[in-house]
C-alpha positions as CSV (number, residue, x, y, z in Angstrom):
1,X,65.7,25.9,13.5
2,X,63.4,24.0,15.8
3,X,61.0,25.8,18.1
4,X,58.7,24.6,20.9
5,X,55.5,26.3,22.0
6,X,52.2,25.4,23.5
7,X,50.7,24.5,20.2
8,X,53.3,21.8,19.4
9,X,56.6,21.5,17.6
10,X,57.4,23.7,14.5
11,X,60.2,23.5,11.9
12,X,61.3,26.6,10.2
13,X,63.0,26.0,6.8
14,X,63.9,29.0,4.7
15,X,61.0,31.1,6.0
16,X,58.5,28.2,5.7
17,X,57.0,27.2,9.1
18,X,55.6,23.7,9.3
19,X,53.8,22.3,12.3
20,X,54.8,18.7,13.1
21,X,51.7,16.8,14.0
22,X,51.9,13.7,11.8
23,X,54.3,11.0,10.7
24,X,56.9,12.1,8.2
25,X,56.3,10.9,4.7
26,X,58.3,11.0,1.4
27,X,57.0,13.0,-1.5
28,X,58.2,13.7,-5.0
29,X,57.3,17.2,-6.1
30,X,57.5,18.2,-9.8
31,X,56.0,20.4,-12.5
32,X,52.8,19.1,-14.1
33,X,54.4,17.8,-17.3
34,X,58.0,17.5,-16.2
35,X,60.2,14.7,-14.8
36,X,62.6,17.0,-12.9
37,X,61.5,17.5,-9.3
38,X,62.4,17.4,-5.7
39,X,62.5,14.6,-3.2
40,X,60.9,16.0,0.0
41,X,60.3,14.8,3.5
42,X,57.2,16.4,5.0
43,X,54.1,15.8,7.1
44,X,51.6,16.4,4.3
45,X,51.5,16.9,0.5
46,X,50.6,20.6,1.1
47,X,53.8,21.1,3.2
48,X,55.9,19.2,0.6
49,X,54.6,21.5,-2.2
50,X,55.3,24.6,-0.1
51,X,58.9,23.4,0.7
52,X,59.6,22.7,-3.0
53,X,58.0,25.9,-4.2
54,X,60.1,28.0,-1.8
55,X,63.3,26.9,-3.6
56,X,62.3,29.0,-6.6
57,X,63.5,26.3,-9.0
58,X,60.1,25.2,-10.3
59,X,59.5,26.9,-13.6
60,X,55.6,26.9,-13.5
61,X,52.6,28.4,-11.7
62,X,51.9,27.1,-8.2
63,X,48.8,25.4,-9.5
64,X,50.8,23.3,-11.9
65,X,53.0,21.8,-9.2
66,X,52.3,18.1,-8.6
67,X,52.9,16.2,-5.4
68,X,53.2,12.4,-5.3
69,X,53.2,10.5,-2.0
70,X,55.8,7.7,-2.2
71,X,54.2,5.1,0.0
72,X,57.2,2.8,0.2
73,X,59.5,5.7,1.2
74,X,61.4,5.2,4.4
75,X,62.1,8.7,5.8
76,X,61.2,8.7,9.5
77,X,64.9,9.4,10.5
78,X,65.4,12.2,7.9
79,X,64.8,15.9,8.7
80,X,61.9,17.7,7.2
81,X,62.9,19.4,4.0
82,X,64.4,18.6,0.6
83,X,66.6,15.5,0.4
84,X,69.8,17.0,-1.2
85,X,71.6,13.7,-1.7
86,X,70.0,12.2,-4.8
87,X,71.4,8.7,-4.1
88,X,69.9,8.8,-0.6
89,X,66.5,9.8,-2.1
90,X,66.7,6.9,-4.5
91,X,67.7,4.4,-1.8
92,X,64.9,5.6,0.5
93,X,62.5,5.2,-2.5
94,X,61.4,8.8,-2.6
95,X,62.2,9.1,-6.3
96,X,61.9,6.4,-9.0
97,X,65.2,6.9,-10.9
98,X,68.1,9.3,-11.4
99,X,68.6,10.5,-15.0
100,X,72.4,11.2,-14.5
101,X,73.4,8.8,-11.7
102,X,76.4,6.7,-11.3
103,X,75.9,2.9,-11.6
104,X,77.5,1.0,-8.7
105,X,78.5,-1.8,-11.0
106,X,80.0,-0.3,-14.1
107,X,80.5,3.3,-12.6
108,X,79.1,4.8,-15.8
109,X,76.9,7.9,-15.7
110,X,73.4,6.8,-16.9
111,X,69.8,6.6,-15.9
112,X,69.9,4.5,-12.8
113,X,67.3,2.8,-10.6
114,X,67.2,0.8,-7.4
115,X,67.5,-2.9,-8.0
116,X,67.6,-5.1,-4.9
117,X,69.1,-2.3,-2.8
118,X,71.8,-1.4,-5.4
119,X,71.8,1.6,-7.7
120,X,72.3,0.2,-11.2
121,X,71.8,1.1,-14.8
122,X,69.5,-1.0,-16.9
123,X,72.4,-2.9,-18.7
124,X,74.0,-4.0,-15.4
125,X,70.7,-5.0,-13.9
126,X,70.0,-7.2,-16.9
127,X,73.5,-8.6,-16.8
128,X,73.0,-9.5,-13.1
129,X,69.5,-10.8,-13.7
130,X,67.9,-8.3,-11.3
131,X,65.2,-7.0,-13.6
132,X,62.4,-9.2,-12.3
133,X,59.0,-7.7,-13.2
134,X,60.4,-4.3,-14.5
């Protein structure tokens, strides 16, 4: 739900109110020692942490939640909140890999990454000679 008032524009996402004042950025929010996390579009790391925390799916204390700004992420046209589509998060470079993703080449379920705009497993990327510098 989007509201306007004299202070600016606000987004309300599951009881979390966020003031929109800055450019949207992509963040990966996860537990301190874990790989599992959330791809989040927010205006700040603080907002991203709050959005991910509100899901109730992080199994740690609030102080153990880590937020990583993904500088290469392209998220300006996405709504503020969690990116539910994992493939979209990977294509927009908000996350680095998917542990159980489908390779576009061999269609196997494996750990996949983005190689030259294609979601591929390591074997297919090597076969197609796309692993430059990785």
